[in-house]
C-alpha positions in Angstrom: 79.2 144.2 112.6 76.4 141.7 112.9 77.7 139.4 110.1 80.5 137.7 112.1 79.4 134.2 111.1 79.2 135.2 107.4 82.6 136.8 107.6 84.1 133.6 109.0 82.4 131.5 106.3 83.9 133.8 103.6 87.3 133.6 105.2 87.0 129.8 105.1 86.5 130.2 101.3 89.7 132.2 100.9 88.6 135.7 101.5 90.7 137.9 103.8 89.1 139.7 106.8 88.8 143.1 105.0 87.7 141.5 101.7 84.9 139.7 103.5 83.7 142.9 105.1 83.8 144.8 101.8 82.0 142.0 100.1 79.1 142.0 102.6 78.7 145.8 102.4 78.6 145.7 98.6 75.8 143.1 98.7 73.3 145.9 99.1 73.7 146.2 95.3 73.8 150.0 95.1 76.7 151.7 93.3 79.0 153.1 96.0 82.2 155.1 96.1 85.4 153.7 97.6 85.2 156.0 100.6 81.5 155.0 101.3 82.4 151.3 101.2 85.4 151.8 103.5 83.4 153.8 106.0 80.5 151.2 106.2 82.9 148.3 106.2 84.9 150.0 109.0 88.3 149.4 107.4 91.3 151.6 106.8 90.6 153.7 103.7 94.1 153.0 102.2 93.2 149.3 102.1 89.9 149.7 100.1 91.5 150.5 96.7 93.6 147.3 96.5 90.5 145.3 97.5 88.3 146.9 94.9 90.9 146.5 92.3 91.1 142.8 93.2 87.3 142.4 93.0 87.2 144.1 89.6 89.9 141.9 88.2 88.1 138.8 89.5 84.8 140.0 88.0 83.0 140.2 91.4 82.0 143.9 90.8 81.8 146.5 88.1 83.7 149.7 88.1 81.4 152.6 87.1 83.1 155.9 86.0 81.1 159.1 86.5 81.9 162.7 85.9 83.3 163.2 89.4 84.1 159.8 91.0 84.4 156.1 90.5 81.6 153.9 91.8 81.6 150.2 92.4 78.7 147.8 92.2 78.7 144.1 93.0 77.3 141.6 90.4 74.7 139.0 91.3 76.2 136.5 93.8 75.1 133.5 91.8 77.5 134.6 89.0 80.3 135.1 91.5 79.6 131.5 92.8 80.0 130.2 89.3 83.3 132.1 88.8 84.7 130.8 92.1 83.5 127.2 91.4 85.2 127.2 88.0 88.4 128.5 89.6 88.2 125.7 92.2 87.8 123.1 89.4 90.6 124.5 87.3 92.9 124.8 90.3 92.1 121.1 91.2 92.8 119.9 87.7 96.1 121.8 87.6 97.2 120.4 91.0 96.3 116.8 89.9 98.2 117.3 86.6 101.2 118.6 88.5 101.0 115.8 91.0 100.9 113.1 88.3 103.7 114.8 86.3 105.9 115.1 89.3 105.4 111.5 90.4 106.0 110.2 86.9 109.4 111.8 87.1 110.0 110.4 90.6 109.0 107.0 89.4 111.5 107.1 86.6 114.3 108.0 89.0 113.2 105.2 91.4 113.2 102.6 88.5 116.6 103.8 87.3 118.2 103.2 90.7 120.7 100.3 90.3 120.4 97.4 92.7 123.3 96.2 94.7 124.6 93.0 93.2 127.7 92.3 95.3 127.0 89.1 97.2 129.9 89.9 99.5 128.2 93.0 100.7 125.9 92.6 103.8 122.6 94.5 103.0 120.3 94.9 106.0 116.9 96.5 105.9 114.6 97.3 108.9 110.9 97.7 108.1 108.7 99.4 110.6 105.0 100.1 110.2 101.6 98.5 109.8 101.2 94.9 108.9 100.1 95.7 105.3 103.4 97.4 104.5 105.4 94.5 105.9 103.3 91.8 104.1 103.7 93.7 100.8 107.5 93.7 101.2 107.5 90.0 102.1 105.4 89.1 99.0 107.8 91.2 96.7 110.7 89.0 97.9 108.6 85.8 97.6 107.7 86.6 94.0 111.3 87.3 93.0 112.5 84.0 94.4 113.6 81.3 91.9 114.0 77.8 93.3 113.6 77.3 97.1 111.8 78.9 100.1 112.4 77.6 103.6 110.3 78.9 106.4 109.7 78.6 110.1 106.3 79.9 111.2 103.7 80.1 114.0 100.0 80.1 113.1 98.2 83.2 114.2 94.8 84.8 113.5 92.4 83.1 111.1 94.2 80.4 109.0 92.9 79.2 105.7 93.3 75.7 104.4 94.0 77.1 100.9 97.7 77.7 100.1 98.4 81.3 99.1 98.2 81.8 95.3 101.8 83.2 95.2 103.0 80.0 96.8 101.0 77.7 94.5 102.4 79.5 91.5 105.9 79.1 92.8 105.5 75.4 93.3 103.8 75.0 89.9 106.8 76.6 88.3 109.2 74.1 89.9 110.0 75.8 93.1 110.4 74.0 96.4 108.7 75.2 99.6 109.6 73.5 102.9 108.0 74.8 106.0 108.2 74.1 109.8 105.1 75.1 111.7 104.9 75.4 115.4 102.3 72.8 116.6 100.3 75.3 118.5 96.6 75.9 118.6 96.7 79.7 119.0 94.8 80.3 115.7 91.3 80.1 114.4 89.5 78.4 111.5 86.3 79.2 109.7 83.3 76.9 110.6 79.9 77.7 109.1 81.1 81.2 108.3 82.4 81.9 111.8 85.9 82.0 113.2 86.3 79.4 115.9 89.3 78.3 118.0 91.4 75.6 116.3 91.7 72.0 117.5 94.4 69.4 116.7 92.2 68.1 113.9 92.1 71.6 112.4 95.9 71.9 112.5 96.3 68.5 110.9 93.7 69.3 108.2 95.4 72.7 107.3 98.8 71.0 107.0 97.5 68.2 105.0 95.8 70.7 102.6 99.2 72.5 102.2 100.9 69.2 101.4 98.3 68.5 98.7 99.4 71.7 97.0 103.0 70.5 97.0 104.4 72.2 100.1 106.6 70.0 102.3 105.6 70.3 106.0 107.0 69.5 109.4 105.5 70.3 112.8 107.7 71.5 115.7 106.6 70.9 119.3 109.0 73.5 120.5 108.9 77.2 120.1 110.4 78.4 116.8 111.4 81.8 115.4 109.5 83.3 112.5 112.0 83.3 109.7 111.9 82.7 105.9 115.0 82.0 103.8 114.7 82.8 100.1 117.0 81.0 97.7 119.7 80.6 100.4 120.3 84.3 99.8 117.7 86.5 101.6 116.5 86.1 105.1 113.2 87.7 106.3 112.9 87.8 110.1 109.6 88.7 111.6 110.2 90.3 115.0 106.8 89.5 116.5 106.5 91.6 119.7 102.8 91.9 120.5 103.6 94.2 123.4 104.3 96.9 120.8 101.6 98.8 118.9 101.4 97.8 115.2 103.1 100.9 113.9 106.1 100.3 116.0 106.7 96.6 115.1 109.5 95.8 112.8 110.8 93.1 110.4 114.4 92.5 109.4 115.7 91.6 106.0 119.3 90.5 105.5 120.6 89.9 102.0 123.8 87.9 102.4 124.4 84.3 101.3 127.2 83.8 103.8 124.9 84.6 106.7 122.0 82.7 105.1 124.0 79.4 105.4 123.8 79.6 109.2 120.1 80.3 109.1 119.6 77.3 106.7 121.4 75.2 109.3 119.0 76.5 112.0 116.0 75.6 109.7 117.4 72.1 109.1 117.7 71.5 112.9 114.0 72.3 113.4 113.1 70.3 110.2 115.0 67.2 111.2 113.7 67.3 114.8 110.1 68.1 113.7 107.2 65.6 113.2 105.7 64.7 109.9 101.9 65.3 109.7 101.3 61.6 110.0 103.5 61.3 113.1 101.7 64.2 114.6 98.3 62.5 113.9 99.4 59.4 115.7 100.4 61.4 118.8 97.2 63.5 118.8 94.5 61.1 118.0 91.0 62.3 118.9 
């Protein structure tokens, strides 16, 4: 047949091979018998009856009864288009409705799942995936904290002088945030709308800005791990291996107060050996 491309297009719309052939033959518009259609479409005669029955049920063609034989005549394609388009819309609405109903049930199951409350139990969670997923989990733990957050961090990427809104709200509500930052310059700041490499003055300005919001800051001149301790209960460890692609990087969450005590001791070591911002300014006068 010379309508190979049209047959492929019809198949992409859901027509089967034989259905597409019959459809194109019937487009001539003349009433035709089943045997005539099968012969011109070059399909097995036994298959034609099921196809024509399907087309009649869908409203694509009319079945015309004569004294001797049944004939079939296709309707105007623009009406068939309207029928198929309505079916698409109805099917889409049904699928969306089923999707929402199903996930409403799933959400209720998820919310009803009890949390583990036993402080003696060591709960460990490994999070793999893109940065957005890990940041979201970190913020969830941050927002659920009540009184103290201790952190050891390394500045990376573009650093803003404005303390995060979640941290500001935590401090405003009486929470304490103490942070040890590595005194490195491997980050950037925004100058005149552009990201530029940071200087010692930039590092000082950022830290001073954090202090104005109520955060307590120390600067470490030695390399430090990237760890946050929430309420002396949960520890969030960022395993920052830049040799791995983003989707393979991982963070570790440990929910155990006995273990948290040791990490708090580690934090206190870096805190006590770190420099205040004023001390750092004296060493790095420009």
